PDBQT receptor file of N, H, CA, C and O in Angstrom, charges set to zero:
ATOM      1  N   UNK A   1       9.668  32.443 -16.639  1.00  0.00    +0.000 N 
ATOM      2  CA  UNK A   1      11.062  32.825 -16.547  1.00  0.00    +0.000 C 
ATOM      3  C   UNK A   1      11.449  33.195 -15.111  1.00  0.00    +0.000 C 
ATOM      4  O   UNK A   1      12.586  32.984 -14.687  1.00  0.00    +0.000 OA
ATOM      5  N   UNK A   2      10.485  33.749 -14.374  1.00  0.00    +0.000 N 
ATOM      6  H   UNK A   2       9.562  33.920 -14.718  1.00  0.00    +0.000 HD
ATOM      7  CA  UNK A   2      10.775  34.137 -13.000  1.00  0.00    +0.000 C 
ATOM      8  C   UNK A   2      11.295  32.943 -12.192  1.00  0.00    +0.000 C 
ATOM      9  O   UNK A   2      12.308  33.039 -11.500  1.00  0.00    +0.000 OA
ATOM     10  N   UNK A   3      10.583  31.822 -12.294  1.00  0.00    +0.000 N 
ATOM     11  H   UNK A   3       9.760  31.744 -12.857  1.00  0.00    +0.000 HD
ATOM     12  CA  UNK A   3      10.970  30.644 -11.510  1.00  0.00    +0.000 C 
ATOM     13  C   UNK A   3      12.267  30.029 -12.021  1.00  0.00    +0.000 C 
ATOM     14  O   UNK A   3      13.053  29.498 -11.237  1.00  0.00    +0.000 OA
ATOM     15  N   UNK A   4      12.492  30.095 -13.317  1.00  0.00    +0.000 N 
ATOM     16  H   UNK A   4      11.854  30.526 -13.954  1.00  0.00    +0.000 HD
ATOM     17  CA  UNK A   4      13.756  29.592 -13.859  1.00  0.00    +0.000 C 
ATOM     18  C   UNK A   4      14.922  30.413 -13.324  1.00  0.00    +0.000 C 
ATOM     19  O   UNK A   4      15.949  29.862 -12.929  1.00  0.00    +0.000 OA
ATOM     20  N   UNK A   5      14.758  31.728 -13.313  1.00  0.00    +0.000 N 
ATOM     21  H   UNK A   5      13.924  32.176 -13.635  1.00  0.00    +0.000 HD
ATOM     22  CA  UNK A   5      15.811  32.603 -12.784  1.00  0.00    +0.000 C 
ATOM     23  C   UNK A   5      15.983  32.411 -11.279  1.00  0.00    +0.000 C 
ATOM     24  O   UNK A   5      17.105  32.413 -10.774  1.00  0.00    +0.000 OA
ATOM     25  N   UNK A   6      14.877  32.247 -10.571  1.00  0.00    +0.000 N 
ATOM     26  H   UNK A   6      13.965  32.245 -10.981  1.00  0.00    +0.000 HD
ATOM     27  CA  UNK A   6      14.955  32.014  -9.133  1.00  0.00    +0.000 C 
ATOM     28  C   UNK A   6      15.728  30.727  -8.845  1.00  0.00    +0.000 C 
ATOM     29  O   UNK A   6      16.595  30.697  -7.971  1.00  0.00    +0.000 OA
ATOM     30  N   UNK A   7      15.410  29.671  -9.582  1.00  0.00    +0.000 N 
ATOM     31  H   UNK A   7      14.706  29.695 -10.292  1.00  0.00    +0.000 HD
ATOM     32  CA  UNK A   7      16.101  28.388  -9.409  1.00  0.00    +0.000 C 
ATOM     33  C   UNK A   7      17.594  28.542  -9.692  1.00  0.00    +0.000 C 
ATOM     34  O   UNK A   7      18.427  28.037  -8.939  1.00  0.00    +0.000 OA
ATOM     35  N   UNK A   8      17.929  29.235 -10.770  1.00  0.00    +0.000 N 
ATOM     36  H   UNK A   8      17.253  29.646 -11.382  1.00  0.00    +0.000 HD
ATOM     37  CA  UNK A   8      19.332  29.452 -11.136  1.00  0.00    +0.000 C 
ATOM     38  C   UNK A   8      20.054  30.254 -10.056  1.00  0.00    +0.000 C 
ATOM     39  O   UNK A   8      21.187  29.938  -9.694  1.00  0.00    +0.000 OA
ATOM     40  N   UNK A   9      19.392  31.294  -9.543  1.00  0.00    +0.000 N 
ATOM     41  H   UNK A   9      18.472  31.551  -9.838  1.00  0.00    +0.000 HD
ATOM     42  CA  UNK A   9      19.990  32.120  -8.491  1.00  0.00    +0.000 C 
ATOM     43  C   UNK A   9      20.160  31.334  -7.192  1.00  0.00    +0.000 C 
ATOM     44  O   UNK A   9      21.147  31.509  -6.477  1.00  0.00    +0.000 OA
ATOM     45  N   UNK A  10      19.193  30.469  -6.896  1.00  0.00    +0.000 N 
ATOM     46  H   UNK A  10      18.391  30.327  -7.477  1.00  0.00    +0.000 HD
ATOM     47  CA  UNK A  10      19.305  29.639  -5.696  1.00  0.00    +0.000 C 
ATOM     48  C   UNK A  10      20.504  28.703  -5.811  1.00  0.00    +0.000 C 
ATOM     49  O   UNK A  10      21.217  28.485  -4.832  1.00  0.00    +0.000 OA
ATOM     50  N   UNK A  11      20.729  28.148  -7.004  1.00  0.00    +0.000 N 
ATOM     51  H   UNK A  11      20.149  28.325  -7.799  1.00  0.00    +0.000 HD
ATOM     52  CA  UNK A  11      21.877  27.263  -7.185  1.00  0.00    +0.000 C 
ATOM     53  C   UNK A  11      23.192  28.011  -7.079  1.00  0.00    +0.000 C 
ATOM     54  O   UNK A  11      24.193  27.449  -6.635  1.00  0.00    +0.000 OA
ATOM     55  N   UNK A  12      23.200  29.281  -7.483  1.00  0.00    +0.000 N 
ATOM     56  H   UNK A  12      22.387  29.738  -7.843  1.00  0.00    +0.000 HD
ATOM     57  CA  UNK A  12      24.418  30.082  -7.324  1.00  0.00    +0.000 C 
ATOM     58  C   UNK A  12      24.698  30.331  -5.843  1.00  0.00    +0.000 C 
ATOM     59  O   UNK A  12      25.827  30.179  -5.378  1.00  0.00    +0.000 OA
ATOM     60  N   UNK A  13      23.651  30.716  -5.113  1.00  0.00    +0.000 N 
ATOM     61  H   UNK A  13      22.734  30.839  -5.491  1.00  0.00    +0.000 HD
ATOM     62  CA  UNK A  13      23.813  31.034  -3.694  1.00  0.00    +0.000 C 
ATOM     63  C   UNK A  13      24.030  29.781  -2.852  1.00  0.00    +0.000 C 
ATOM     64  O   UNK A  13      24.786  29.800  -1.881  1.00  0.00    +0.000 OA
ATOM     65  N   UNK A  14      23.365  28.696  -3.229  1.00  0.00    +0.000 N 
ATOM     66  H   UNK A  14      22.751  28.680  -4.018  1.00  0.00    +0.000 HD
ATOM     67  CA  UNK A  14      23.440  27.433  -2.491  1.00  0.00    +0.000 C 
ATOM     68  C   UNK A  14      23.722  26.312  -3.488  1.00  0.00    +0.000 C 
ATOM     69  O   UNK A  14      22.784  25.721  -4.023  1.00  0.00    +0.000 OA
ATOM     70  N   UNK A  15      24.986  26.009  -3.748  1.00  0.00    +0.000 N 
ATOM     71  H   UNK A  15      25.748  26.489  -3.313  1.00  0.00    +0.000 HD
ATOM     72  CA  UNK A  15      25.354  25.012  -4.766  1.00  0.00    +0.000 C 
ATOM     73  C   UNK A  15      24.744  23.626  -4.540  1.00  0.00    +0.000 C 
ATOM     74  O   UNK A  15      24.604  22.851  -5.486  1.00  0.00    +0.000 OA
ATOM     75  N   UNK A  16      24.385  23.315  -3.305  1.00  0.00    +0.000 N 
ATOM     76  H   UNK A  16      24.499  23.946  -2.537  1.00  0.00    +0.000 HD
ATOM     77  CA  UNK A  16      23.811  22.010  -2.992  1.00  0.00    +0.000 C 
ATOM     78  C   UNK A  16      22.313  21.946  -3.273  1.00  0.00    +0.000 C 
ATOM     79  O   UNK A  16      21.715  20.876  -3.166  1.00  0.00    +0.000 OA
ATOM     80  N   UNK A  17      21.696  23.071  -3.629  1.00  0.00    +0.000 N 
ATOM     81  H   UNK A  17      22.181  23.941  -3.715  1.00  0.00    +0.000 HD
ATOM     82  CA  UNK A  17      20.258  23.139  -3.913  1.00  0.00    +0.000 C 
ATOM     83  C   UNK A  17      19.959  22.348  -5.185  1.00  0.00    +0.000 C 
ATOM     84  O   UNK A  17      20.572  22.584  -6.226  1.00  0.00    +0.000 OA
ATOM     85  N   UNK A  18      19.014  21.407  -5.100  1.00  0.00    +0.000 N 
ATOM     86  H   UNK A  18      18.516  21.215  -4.255  1.00  0.00    +0.000 HD
ATOM     87  CA  UNK A  18      18.764  20.521  -6.238  1.00  0.00    +0.000 C 
ATOM     88  C   UNK A  18      17.295  20.513  -6.643  1.00  0.00    +0.000 C 
ATOM     89  O   UNK A  18      16.452  21.129  -5.991  1.00  0.00    +0.000 OA
ATOM     90  N   UNK A  19      17.009  19.811  -7.722  1.00  0.00    +0.000 N 
ATOM     91  H   UNK A  19      17.694  19.311  -8.252  1.00  0.00    +0.000 HD
ATOM     92  CA  UNK A  19      15.622  19.692  -8.173  1.00  0.00    +0.000 C 
ATOM     93  C   UNK A  19      14.787  18.915  -7.153  1.00  0.00    +0.000 C 
ATOM     94  O   UNK A  19      13.571  19.089  -7.077  1.00  0.00    +0.000 OA
ATOM     95  N   UNK A  20      15.443  18.067  -6.378  1.00  0.00    +0.000 N 
ATOM     96  H   UNK A  20      16.431  17.926  -6.439  1.00  0.00    +0.000 HD
ATOM     97  CA  UNK A  20      14.729  17.348  -5.316  1.00  0.00    +0.000 C 
ATOM     98  C   UNK A  20      14.228  18.331  -4.262  1.00  0.00    +0.000 C 
ATOM     99  O   UNK A  20      13.127  18.179  -3.734  1.00  0.00    +0.000 OA
ATOM    100  N   UNK A  21      15.046  19.341  -3.961  1.00  0.00    +0.000 N 
ATOM    101  H   UNK A  21      15.940  19.465  -4.390  1.00  0.00    +0.000 HD
ATOM    102  CA  UNK A  21      14.625  20.376  -3.019  1.00  0.00    +0.000 C 
ATOM    103  C   UNK A  21      13.403  21.120  -3.554  1.00  0.00    +0.000 C 
ATOM    104  O   UNK A  21      12.471  21.425  -2.809  1.00  0.00    +0.000 OA
ATOM    105  N   UNK A  22      13.420  21.404  -4.842  1.00  0.00    +0.000 N 
ATOM    106  H   UNK A  22      14.177  21.157  -5.447  1.00  0.00    +0.000 HD
ATOM    107  CA  UNK A  22      12.285  22.083  -5.472  1.00  0.00    +0.000 C 
ATOM    108  C   UNK A  22      11.026  21.231  -5.316  1.00  0.00    +0.000 C 
ATOM    109  O   UNK A  22       9.964  21.740  -4.959  1.00  0.00    +0.000 OA
ATOM    110  N   UNK A  23      11.153  19.937  -5.586  1.00  0.00    +0.000 N 
ATOM    111  H   UNK A  23      12.016  19.523  -5.876  1.00  0.00    +0.000 HD
ATOM    112  CA  UNK A  23      10.010  19.033  -5.455  1.00  0.00    +0.000 C 
ATOM    113  C   UNK A  23       9.496  19.003  -4.020  1.00  0.00    +0.000 C 
ATOM    114  O   UNK A  23       8.285  19.004  -3.795  1.00  0.00    +0.000 OA
ATOM    115  N   UNK A  24      10.400  18.976  -3.056  1.00  0.00    +0.000 N 
ATOM    116  H   UNK A  24      11.383  18.975  -3.239  1.00  0.00    +0.000 HD
ATOM    117  CA  UNK A  24       9.995  18.972  -1.653  1.00  0.00    +0.000 C 
ATOM    118  C   UNK A  24       9.263  20.255  -1.276  1.00  0.00    +0.000 C 
ATOM    119  O   UNK A  24       8.277  20.218  -0.540  1.00  0.00    +0.000 OA
ATOM    120  N   UNK A  25       9.736  21.364  -1.770  1.00  0.00    +0.000 N 
ATOM    121  H   UNK A  25      10.537  21.394  -2.368  1.00  0.00    +0.000 HD
ATOM    122  CA  UNK A  25       9.080  22.656  -1.510  1.00  0.00    +0.000 C 
ATOM    123  C   UNK A  25       7.696  22.668  -2.150  1.00  0.00    +0.000 C 
ATOM    124  O   UNK A  25       6.725  23.091  -1.522  1.00  0.00    +0.000 OA
ATOM    125  N   UNK A  26       7.602  22.204  -3.403  1.00  0.00    +0.000 N 
ATOM    126  H   UNK A  26       8.391  21.860  -3.912  1.00  0.00    +0.000 HD
ATOM    127  CA  UNK A  26       6.314  22.156  -4.087  1.00  0.00    +0.000 C 
ATOM    128  C   UNK A  26       5.322  21.269  -3.338  1.00  0.00    +0.000 C 
ATOM    129  O   UNK A  26       4.148  21.618  -3.210  1.00  0.00    +0.000 OA
ATOM    130  N   UNK A  27       5.786  20.142  -2.851  1.00  0.00    +0.000 N 
ATOM    131  H   UNK A  27       6.739  19.859  -2.955  1.00  0.00    +0.000 HD
ATOM    132  CA  UNK A  27       4.910  19.232  -2.105  1.00  0.00    +0.000 C 
ATOM    133  C   UNK A  27       4.417  19.891  -0.816  1.00  0.00    +0.000 C 
ATOM    134  O   UNK A  27       3.236  19.803  -0.483  1.00  0.00    +0.000 OA
ATOM    135  N   UNK A  28       5.309  20.537  -0.106  1.00  0.00    +0.000 N 
ATOM    136  H   UNK A  28       6.269  20.609  -0.376  1.00  0.00    +0.000 HD
ATOM    137  CA  UNK A  28       4.934  21.197   1.145  1.00  0.00    +0.000 C 
ATOM    138  C   UNK A  28       3.919  22.309   0.908  1.00  0.00    +0.000 C 
ATOM    139  O   UNK A  28       2.959  22.457   1.665  1.00  0.00    +0.000 OA
ATOM    140  N   UNK A  29       4.135  23.082  -0.137  1.00  0.00    +0.000 N 
ATOM    141  H   UNK A  29       4.914  22.962  -0.751  1.00  0.00    +0.000 HD
ATOM    142  CA  UNK A  29       3.213  24.175  -0.461  1.00  0.00    +0.000 C 
ATOM    143  C   UNK A  29       1.854  23.605  -0.867  1.00  0.00    +0.000 C 
ATOM    144  O   UNK A  29       0.816  24.106  -0.436  1.00  0.00    +0.000 OA
ATOM    145  N   UNK A  30       1.861  22.564  -1.690  1.00  0.00    +0.000 N 
ATOM    146  H   UNK A  30       2.704  22.157  -2.040  1.00  0.00    +0.000 HD
ATOM    147  CA  UNK A  30       0.605  21.947  -2.132  1.00  0.00    +0.000 C 
ATOM    148  C   UNK A  30      -0.200  21.435  -0.950  1.00  0.00    +0.000 C 
ATOM    149  O   UNK A  30      -1.416  21.625  -0.899  1.00  0.00    +0.000 OA
ATOM    150  N   UNK A  31       0.457  20.793  -0.007  1.00  0.00    +0.000 N 
ATOM    151  H   UNK A  31       1.444  20.639  -0.048  1.00  0.00    +0.000 HD
ATOM    152  CA  UNK A  31      -0.242  20.273   1.160  1.00  0.00    +0.000 C 
ATOM    153  C   UNK A  31      -0.857  21.396   1.987  1.00  0.00    +0.000 C 
ATOM    154  O   UNK A  31      -1.982  21.266   2.468  1.00  0.00    +0.000 OA
ATOM    155  N   UNK A  32      -0.138  22.482   2.153  1.00  0.00    +0.000 N 
ATOM    156  H   UNK A  32       0.776  22.588   1.763  1.00  0.00    +0.000 HD
ATOM    157  CA  UNK A  32      -0.672  23.596   2.932  1.00  0.00    +0.000 C 
ATOM    158  C   UNK A  32      -1.789  24.313   2.181  1.00  0.00    +0.000 C 
ATOM    159  O   UNK A  32      -2.729  24.831   2.785  1.00  0.00    +0.000 OA
ATOM    160  N   UNK A  33      -1.674  24.335   0.881  1.00  0.00    +0.000 N 
ATOM    161  H   UNK A  33      -0.911  23.914   0.390  1.00  0.00    +0.000 HD
ATOM    162  CA  UNK A  33      -2.668  24.999   0.037  1.00  0.00    +0.000 C 
ATOM    163  C   UNK A  33      -4.008  24.287   0.082  1.00  0.00    +0.000 C 
ATOM    164  O   UNK A  33      -5.059  24.920  -0.025  1.00  0.00    +0.000 OA
ATOM    165  N   UNK A  34      -3.971  22.977   0.239  1.00  0.00    +0.000 N 
ATOM    166  H   UNK A  34      -3.117  22.463   0.325  1.00  0.00    +0.000 HD
ATOM    167  CA  UNK A  34      -5.200  22.192   0.212  1.00  0.00    +0.000 C 
ATOM    168  C   UNK A  34      -5.540  21.603   1.577  1.00  0.00    +0.000 C 
ATOM    169  O   UNK A  34      -6.289  20.630   1.659  1.00  0.00    +0.000 OA
ATOM    170  N   UNK A  35      -5.010  22.172   2.631  1.00  0.00    +0.000 N 
ATOM    171  H   UNK A  35      -4.401  22.963   2.565  1.00  0.00    +0.000 HD
ATOM    172  CA  UNK A  35      -5.253  21.659   3.978  1.00  0.00    +0.000 C 
ATOM    173  C   UNK A  35      -6.474  22.346   4.579  1.00  0.00    +0.000 C 
ATOM    174  O   UNK A  35      -6.351  23.254   5.401  1.00  0.00    +0.000 OA
ATOM    175  N   UNK A  36      -7.641  21.903   4.160  1.00  0.00    +0.000 N 
ATOM    176  H   UNK A  36      -7.741  21.165   3.492  1.00  0.00    +0.000 HD
ATOM    177  CA  UNK A  36      -8.885  22.427   4.695  1.00  0.00    +0.000 C 
ATOM    178  C   UNK A  36      -9.949  21.350   4.545  1.00  0.00    +0.000 C 
ATOM    179  O   UNK A  36      -9.774  20.396   3.788  1.00  0.00    +0.000 OA
ATOM    180  N   UNK A  37     -11.028  21.503   5.253  1.00  0.00    +0.000 N 
ATOM    181  H   UNK A  37     -11.170  22.278   5.868  1.00  0.00    +0.000 HD
ATOM    182  CA  UNK A  37     -12.110  20.522   5.217  1.00  0.00    +0.000 C 
ATOM    183  C   UNK A  37     -13.268  21.052   4.382  1.00  0.00    +0.000 C 
ATOM    184  O   UNK A  37     -13.617  22.231   4.445  1.00  0.00    +0.000 OA
ATOM    185  N   UNK A  38     -13.844  20.167   3.611  1.00  0.00    +0.000 N 
ATOM    186  H   UNK A  38     -13.560  19.210   3.559  1.00  0.00    +0.000 HD
ATOM    187  CA  UNK A  38     -15.049  20.518   2.867  1.00  0.00    +0.000 C 
ATOM    188  C   UNK A  38     -16.257  20.312   3.771  1.00  0.00    +0.000 C 
ATOM    189  O   UNK A  38     -16.188  19.585   4.762  1.00  0.00    +0.000 OA
ATOM    190  N   UNK A  39     -17.350  20.953   3.422  1.00  0.00    +0.000 N 
ATOM    191  H   UNK A  39     -17.405  21.544   2.617  1.00  0.00    +0.000 HD
ATOM    192  CA  UNK A  39     -18.583  20.827   4.192  1.00  0.00    +0.000 C 
ATOM    193  C   UNK A  39     -19.061  19.375   4.169  1.00  0.00    +0.000 C 
ATOM    194  O   UNK A  39     -19.097  18.746   3.111  1.00  0.00    +0.000 OA
ATOM    195  N   UNK A  40     -19.424  18.848   5.334  1.00  0.00    +0.000 N 
ATOM    196  H   UNK A  40     -19.394  19.359   6.193  1.00  0.00    +0.000 HD
ATOM    197  CA  UNK A  40     -19.912  17.470   5.400  1.00  0.00    +0.000 C 
ATOM    198  C   UNK A  40     -21.170  17.279   4.573  1.00  0.00    +0.000 C 
ATOM    199  O   UNK A  40     -21.379  16.218   3.986  1.00  0.00    +0.000 OA
ATOM    200  N   UNK A  41     -21.996  18.295   4.526  1.00  0.00    +0.000 N 
ATOM    201  H   UNK A  41     -21.825  19.158   5.002  1.00  0.00    +0.000 HD
ATOM    202  CA  UNK A  41     -23.243  18.224   3.765  1.00  0.00    +0.000 C 
ATOM    203  C   UNK A  41     -22.983  17.984   2.278  1.00  0.00    +0.000 C 
ATOM    204  O   UNK A  41     -23.812  17.384   1.592  1.00  0.00    +0.000 OA
ATOM    205  N   UNK A  42     -21.854  18.442   1.785  1.00  0.00    +0.000 N 
ATOM    206  H   UNK A  42     -21.181  18.929   2.342  1.00  0.00    +0.000 HD
ATOM    207  CA  UNK A  42     -21.527  18.247   0.364  1.00  0.00    +0.000 C 
ATOM    208  C   UNK A  42     -21.373  16.770   0.038  1.00  0.00    +0.000 C 
ATOM    209  O   UNK A  42     -21.673  16.348  -1.079  1.00  0.00    +0.000 OA
ATOM    210  N   UNK A  43     -20.912  15.984   0.993  1.00  0.00    +0.000 N 
ATOM    211  H   UNK A  43     -20.668  16.326   1.900  1.00  0.00    +0.000 HD
ATOM    212  CA  UNK A  43     -20.731  14.550   0.776  1.00  0.00    +0.000 C 
ATOM    213  C   UNK A  43     -22.027  13.778   1.026  1.00  0.00    +0.000 C 
ATOM    214  O   UNK A  43     -22.317  12.791   0.349  1.00  0.00    +0.000 OA
ATOM    215  N   UNK A  44     -22.797  14.241   2.006  1.00  0.00    +0.000 N 
ATOM    216  H   UNK A  44     -22.561  15.043   2.556  1.00  0.00    +0.000 HD
ATOM    217  CA  UNK A  44     -24.053  13.560   2.327  1.00  0.00    +0.000 C 
ATOM    218  C   UNK A  44     -25.101  13.791   1.238  1.00  0.00    +0.000 C 
ATOM    219  O   UNK A  44     -25.923  12.919   0.955  1.00  0.00    +0.000 OA
ATOM    220  N   UNK A  45     -25.058  14.967   0.640  1.00  0.00    +0.000 N 
ATOM    221  H   UNK A  45     -24.390  15.675   0.870  1.00  0.00    +0.000 HD
ATOM    222  CA  UNK A  45     -26.038  15.326  -0.374  1.00  0.00    +0.000 C 
ATOM    223  C   UNK A  45     -25.287  15.900  -1.587  1.00  0.00    +0.000 C 
ATOM    224  O   UNK A  45     -25.050  17.107  -1.631  1.00  0.00    +0.000 OA
ATOM    225  N   UNK A  46     -24.910  15.076  -2.565  1.00  0.00    +0.000 N 
ATOM    226  H   UNK A  46     -25.103  14.095  -2.529  1.00  0.00    +0.000 HD
ATOM    227  CA  UNK A  46     -24.082  15.511  -3.698  1.00  0.00    +0.000 C 
ATOM    228  C   UNK A  46     -24.677  16.652  -4.527  1.00  0.00    +0.000 C 
ATOM    229  O   UNK A  46     -23.947  17.382  -5.198  1.00  0.00    +0.000 OA
ATOM    230  N   UNK A  47     -26.001  16.803  -4.480  1.00  0.00    +0.000 N 
ATOM    231  H   UNK A  47     -26.594  16.210  -3.935  1.00  0.00    +0.000 HD
ATOM    232  CA  UNK A  47     -26.632  17.880  -5.244  1.00  0.00    +0.000 C 
ATOM    233  C   UNK A  47     -26.214  19.268  -4.743  1.00  0.00    +0.000 C 
ATOM    234  O   UNK A  47     -26.224  20.246  -5.491  1.00  0.00    +0.000 OA
ATOM    235  N   UNK A  48     -25.850  19.326  -3.475  1.00  0.00    +0.000 N 
ATOM    236  H   UNK A  48     -25.842  18.532  -2.868  1.00  0.00    +0.000 HD
ATOM    237  CA  UNK A  48     -25.477  20.611  -2.884  1.00  0.00    +0.000 C 
ATOM    238  C   UNK A  48     -24.211  21.171  -3.525  1.00  0.00    +0.000 C 
ATOM    239  O   UNK A  48     -24.111  22.378  -3.744  1.00  0.00    +0.000 OA
ATOM    240  N   UNK A  49     -23.234  20.299  -3.829  1.00  0.00    +0.000 N 
ATOM    241  H   UNK A  49     -23.315  19.318  -3.651  1.00  0.00    +0.000 HD
ATOM    242  CA  UNK A  49     -21.977  20.785  -4.396  1.00  0.00    +0.000 C 
ATOM    243  C   UNK A  49     -21.529  19.996  -5.630  1.00  0.00    +0.000 C 
ATOM    244  O   UNK A  49     -21.358  20.574  -6.704  1.00  0.00    +0.000 OA
ATOM    245  N   UNK A  50     -21.343  18.710  -5.488  1.00  0.00    +0.000 N 
ATOM    246  H   UNK A  50     -21.482  18.241  -4.616  1.00  0.00    +0.000 HD
ATOM    247  CA  UNK A  50     -20.692  17.911  -6.530  1.00  0.00    +0.000 C 
ATOM    248  C   UNK A  50     -21.452  17.858  -7.850  1.00  0.00    +0.000 C 
ATOM    249  O   UNK A  50     -20.841  17.669  -8.901  1.00  0.00    +0.000 OA
ATOM    250  N   UNK A  51     -22.735  18.016  -7.817  1.00  0.00    +0.000 N 
ATOM    251  H   UNK A  51     -23.232  18.169  -6.963  1.00  0.00    +0.000 HD
ATOM    252  CA  UNK A  51     -23.522  17.944  -9.058  1.00  0.00    +0.000 C 
ATOM    253  C   UNK A  51     -23.858  19.325  -9.615  1.00  0.00    +0.000 C 
ATOM    254  O   UNK A  51     -24.722  19.458 -10.481  1.00  0.00    +0.000 OA
ATOM    255  N   UNK A  52     -23.183  20.332  -9.121  1.00  0.00    +0.000 N 
ATOM    256  H   UNK A  52     -22.481  20.224  -8.417  1.00  0.00    +0.000 HD
ATOM    257  CA  UNK A  52     -23.385  21.698  -9.617  1.00  0.00    +0.000 C 
ATOM    258  C   UNK A  52     -22.470  21.955 -10.812  1.00  0.00    +0.000 C 
ATOM    259  O   UNK A  52     -21.509  21.219 -11.035  1.00  0.00    +0.000 OA
ATOM    260  N   UNK A  53     -22.773  23.000 -11.578  1.00  0.00    +0.000 N 
ATOM    261  H   UNK A  53     -23.554  23.598 -11.398  1.00  0.00    +0.000 HD
ATOM    262  CA  UNK A  53     -21.894  23.380 -12.689  1.00  0.00    +0.000 C 
ATOM    263  C   UNK A  53     -20.606  24.008 -12.139  1.00  0.00    +0.000 C 
ATOM    264  O   UNK A  53     -20.523  24.379 -10.968  1.00  0.00    +0.000 OA
ATOM    265  N   UNK A  54     -19.626  24.113 -13.008  1.00  0.00    +0.000 N 
ATOM    266  H   UNK A  54     -19.694  23.812 -13.959  1.00  0.00    +0.000 HD
ATOM    267  CA  UNK A  54     -18.293  24.575 -12.600  1.00  0.00    +0.000 C 
ATOM    268  C   UNK A  54     -18.336  25.938 -11.904  1.00  0.00    +0.000 C 
ATOM    269  O   UNK A  54     -17.744  26.107 -10.838  1.00  0.00    +0.000 OA
ATOM    270  N   UNK A  55     -19.027  26.902 -12.494  1.00  0.00    +0.000 N 
ATOM    271  H   UNK A  55     -19.508  26.765 -13.360  1.00  0.00    +0.000 HD
ATOM    272  CA  UNK A  55     -19.039  28.261 -11.933  1.00  0.00    +0.000 C 
ATOM    273  C   UNK A  55     -19.673  28.289 -10.546  1.00  0.00    +0.000 C 
ATOM    274  O   UNK A  55     -19.195  28.990  -9.655  1.00  0.00    +0.000 OA
ATOM    275  N   UNK A  56     -20.742  27.529 -10.367  1.00  0.00    +0.000 N 
ATOM    276  H   UNK A  56     -21.131  26.959 -11.091  1.00  0.00    +0.000 HD
ATOM    277  CA  UNK A  56     -21.389  27.460  -9.051  1.00  0.00    +0.000 C 
ATOM    278  C   UNK A  56     -20.442  26.856  -8.023  1.00  0.00    +0.000 C 
ATOM    279  O   UNK A  56     -20.320  27.369  -6.911  1.00  0.00    +0.000 OA
ATOM    280  N   UNK A  57     -19.768  25.759  -8.395  1.00  0.00    +0.000 N 
ATOM    281  H   UNK A  57     -19.868  25.342  -9.298  1.00  0.00    +0.000 HD
ATOM    282  CA  UNK A  57     -18.793  25.149  -7.490  1.00  0.00    +0.000 C 
ATOM    283  C   UNK A  57     -17.679  26.131  -7.150  1.00  0.00    +0.000 C 
ATOM    284  O   UNK A  57     -17.283  26.257  -5.991  1.00  0.00    +0.000 OA
ATOM    285  N   UNK A  58     -17.180  26.821  -8.162  1.00  0.00    +0.000 N 
ATOM    286  H   UNK A  58     -17.502  26.718  -9.103  1.00  0.00    +0.000 HD
ATOM    287  CA  UNK A  58     -16.108  27.781  -7.950  1.00  0.00    +0.000 C 
ATOM    288  C   UNK A  58     -16.544  28.858  -6.958  1.00  0.00    +0.000 C 
ATOM    289  O   UNK A  58     -15.806  29.192  -6.031  1.00  0.00    +0.000 OA
ATOM    290  N   UNK A  59     -17.731  29.391  -7.154  1.00  0.00    +0.000 N 
ATOM    291  H   UNK A  59     -18.331  29.120  -7.907  1.00  0.00    +0.000 HD
ATOM    292  CA  UNK A  59     -18.255  30.432  -6.248  1.00  0.00    +0.000 C 
ATOM    293  C   UNK A  59     -18.435  29.901  -4.828  1.00  0.00    +0.000 C 
ATOM    294  O   UNK A  59     -18.128  30.598  -3.860  1.00  0.00    +0.000 OA
ATOM    295  N   UNK A  60     -18.928  28.677  -4.702  1.00  0.00    +0.000 N 
ATOM    296  H   UNK A  60     -19.177  28.112  -5.488  1.00  0.00    +0.000 HD
ATOM    297  CA  UNK A  60     -19.115  28.093  -3.378  1.00  0.00    +0.000 C 
ATOM    298  C   UNK A  60     -17.773  27.864  -2.702  1.00  0.00    +0.000 C 
ATOM    299  O   UNK A  60     -17.617  28.089  -1.501  1.00  0.00    +0.000 OA
ATOM    300  N   UNK A  61     -16.829  27.421  -3.476  1.00  0.00    +0.000 N 
ATOM    301  H   UNK A  61     -16.955  27.239  -4.451  1.00  0.00    +0.000 HD
ATOM    302  CA  UNK A  61     -15.512  27.083  -2.943  1.00  0.00    +0.000 C 
ATOM    303  C   UNK A  61     -14.789  28.325  -2.421  1.00  0.00    +0.000 C 
ATOM    304  O   UNK A  61     -14.043  28.256  -1.444  1.00  0.00    +0.000 OA
ATOM    305  N   UNK A  62     -15.015  29.446  -3.075  1.00  0.00    +0.000 N 
ATOM    306  H   UNK A  62     -15.621  29.502  -3.869  1.00  0.00    +0.000 HD
ATOM    307  CA  UNK A  62     -14.375  30.678  -2.613  1.00  0.00    +0.000 C 
ATOM    308  C   UNK A  62     -14.941  31.093  -1.296  1.00  0.00    +0.000 C 
ATOM    309  O   UNK A  62     -14.529  32.111  -0.741  1.00  0.00    +0.000 OA
TER     310      UNK A  62
């Protein structure tokens, strides 16, 4: 509900604000959120990361 209300309030304050703007903001945030490099060793040796269980990967990723 928070985001629905935020979107509604944005349209009140800025009538030209559209769902396309929301999509553009989401895309920009997603790109910044995932803009980092993984360890090269993870690709050279899949056992180090990719072949681990979910919890181990999660802990390594943090």
